[in-house]
C-alpha positions as CSV (number, residue, x, y, z in Angstrom):
1,X,-8.8,0.1,-16.2
2,X,-6.3,0.2,-13.4
3,X,-5.6,-3.2,-11.9
4,X,-4.9,-3.5,-8.2
5,X,-3.7,-6.1,-5.7
6,X,-4.2,-5.7,-1.9
7,X,-1.8,-7.2,0.7
8,X,-2.8,-7.0,4.3
9,X,0.1,-7.4,6.7
10,X,-0.9,-8.6,10.1
11,X,0.1,-11.5,12.4
12,X,-3.3,-11.6,14.0
13,X,-5.2,-11.6,10.7
14,X,-2.9,-14.2,9.2
15,X,-3.5,-16.5,12.3
16,X,-7.3,-15.9,12.1
17,X,-7.3,-14.3,15.5
18,X,-8.7,-11.1,14.1
19,X,-10.8,-10.3,11.0
20,X,-9.1,-8.0,8.4
21,X,-11.0,-4.7,8.3
22,X,-8.5,-2.6,6.4
23,X,-8.2,-4.7,3.3
24,X,-12.0,-4.7,2.8
25,X,-12.1,-0.9,3.4
26,X,-9.4,-0.5,0.8
27,X,-11.3,-2.7,-1.7
28,X,-14.5,-0.7,-1.1
29,X,-12.9,2.7,-1.8
30,X,-10.9,1.5,-4.8
31,X,-13.9,-0.3,-6.4
32,X,-16.0,2.8,-5.9
33,X,-13.3,4.8,-7.7
34,X,-13.4,2.5,-10.7
35,X,-10.3,0.4,-10.0
36,X,-10.3,-3.3,-10.8
37,X,-9.5,-5.4,-7.8
38,X,-7.6,-8.6,-8.5
39,X,-5.9,-10.5,-5.7
40,X,-6.2,-9.9,-2.0
41,X,-4.0,-11.7,0.4
42,X,-3.1,-11.7,4.1
43,X,0.4,-12.4,5.3
44,X,2.0,-12.2,8.7
45,X,4.4,-9.4,9.7
46,X,7.3,-11.3,8.1
47,X,9.7,-9.6,5.8
48,X,10.2,-12.6,3.5
49,X,6.5,-13.3,3.2
50,X,5.8,-9.6,2.4
51,X,8.7,-9.5,-0.1
52,X,7.5,-12.6,-1.9
53,X,4.0,-11.4,-2.4
54,X,5.0,-7.9,-3.5
55,X,7.4,-9.4,-6.1
56,X,4.8,-11.9,-7.3
57,X,2.1,-9.2,-7.6
58,X,4.4,-7.0,-9.6
59,X,6.2,-9.5,-11.7
60,X,3.7,-12.2,-12.4
61,X,0.4,-10.5,-11.6
62,X,1.1,-7.5,-13.8
63,X,-0.8,-5.2,-11.4
64,X,-0.6,-1.5,-12.0
65,X,-0.9,-0.8,-8.2
66,X,-0.2,-2.9,-5.2
67,X,-1.5,-1.6,-1.8
68,X,-0.2,-2.9,1.5
69,X,-2.1,-2.2,4.7
70,X,-0.4,-2.7,8.1
71,X,3.1,-3.1,9.4
72,X,4.1,0.5,8.9
73,X,4.3,1.5,12.6
74,X,7.1,1.4,15.1
75,X,6.5,-2.0,16.5
76,X,9.3,-4.6,16.5
77,X,7.5,-6.7,13.8
78,X,6.4,-3.7,11.7
79,X,8.7,-4.4,8.6
80,X,6.4,-3.6,5.7
81,X,8.5,-0.5,4.6
82,X,11.7,-2.4,4.7
83,X,10.2,-5.3,2.7
84,X,8.8,-2.8,0.2
85,X,12.1,-0.9,-0.2
86,X,13.9,-4.1,-0.8
87,X,11.8,-5.0,-3.9
88,X,11.5,-1.5,-5.4
89,X,13.7,-0.2,-8.1
90,X,12.9,3.5,-7.3
91,X,11.1,5.3,-4.4
92,X,8.4,7.9,-4.7
93,X,8.8,9.8,-1.4
94,X,6.3,12.6,-2.3
95,X,3.3,10.3,-2.0
96,X,4.3,9.0,1.5
97,X,5.0,12.6,2.5
98,X,1.6,13.7,1.3
99,X,-0.2,10.9,3.2
100,X,1.6,11.8,6.4
101,X,1.0,15.6,5.9
102,X,-2.8,15.0,5.4
103,X,-2.9,12.6,8.3
104,X,-1.3,15.3,10.5
105,X,-4.4,17.4,10.0
106,X,-6.4,14.7,11.9
107,X,-3.8,13.3,14.4
108,X,-0.2,14.1,15.4
109,X,0.3,10.3,15.4
110,X,0.4,10.4,11.6
111,X,4.1,11.2,11.8
112,X,4.7,7.7,13.3
113,X,3.7,6.0,10.1
114,X,6.7,4.8,8.2
115,X,4.9,3.8,5.0
116,X,6.8,4.3,1.7
117,X,5.9,4.2,-2.0
118,X,8.0,2.7,-4.7
119,X,8.1,1.4,-8.2
120,X,9.0,-2.2,-9.2
121,X,9.0,-2.6,-12.9
122,X,5.6,-1.2,-14.1
123,X,3.9,-1.5,-10.7
124,X,3.5,1.2,-8.1
125,X,3.6,-0.2,-4.5
126,X,2.0,1.9,-1.8
127,X,2.2,1.2,2.0
128,X,-0.8,2.2,4.0
129,X,-1.3,2.0,7.8
130,X,-3.3,-0.9,9.2
131,X,-6.5,0.9,10.5
132,X,-9.5,1.3,8.3
133,X,-9.8,5.0,9.2
134,X,-6.1,5.6,8.3
135,X,-6.6,3.7,5.0
136,X,-9.5,6.0,4.1
137,X,-7.6,9.2,5.1
138,X,-4.4,8.2,3.2
139,X,-6.3,7.2,0.1
140,X,-8.2,10.5,0.1
141,X,-4.9,12.2,0.1
142,X,-3.4,10.5,-3.0
143,X,-6.2,8.9,-5.0
144,X,-6.5,11.7,-7.5
145,X,-2.8,11.7,-8.5
146,X,-2.5,8.0,-9.0
147,X,-3.7,7.8,-12.6
148,X,-1.2,10.5,-13.6
149,X,1.6,8.8,-11.6
150,X,0.9,5.6,-13.5
151,X,0.9,7.4,-16.8
152,X,4.3,9.0,-16.0
153,X,5.7,5.6,-15.0
154,X,4.9,4.4,-18.5
155,X,6.6,7.3,-20.2
156,X,3.8,9.8,-20.4
157,X,4.5,13.5,-20.0
158,X,4.4,15.5,-16.8
């Protein structure tokens, strides 16, 4: 069973000004695919808060996958990729490239997503955009390769 944590990054959701829609969309898709959902948290667009949760999920939670949703755009407070990069040991650029390439088939704005994917210890951390629609589209692009990616991370063959 693949264990997953979900981190929604949003000032308005963290302040209860808006209800999180992308985190539940992510949970629904992953649960239907047979993934075990552990923790789900919401943090503001704050680099330190994001970094703390990503490190905790990876180091203490022992999750196989950590998904973030939100904070990947061009806004002044969109710092999820920077926070993710700062906690990762290695990056996996192909997964981010695949999500953007598939997104381009639907909207040219997909190129504006700065989400990255990286490895911290035994955990794969994946940044997704903040809209439920973009979450669905990005997951469709990569969901089938994730089990193999995790196997390779643990020393399995190519």
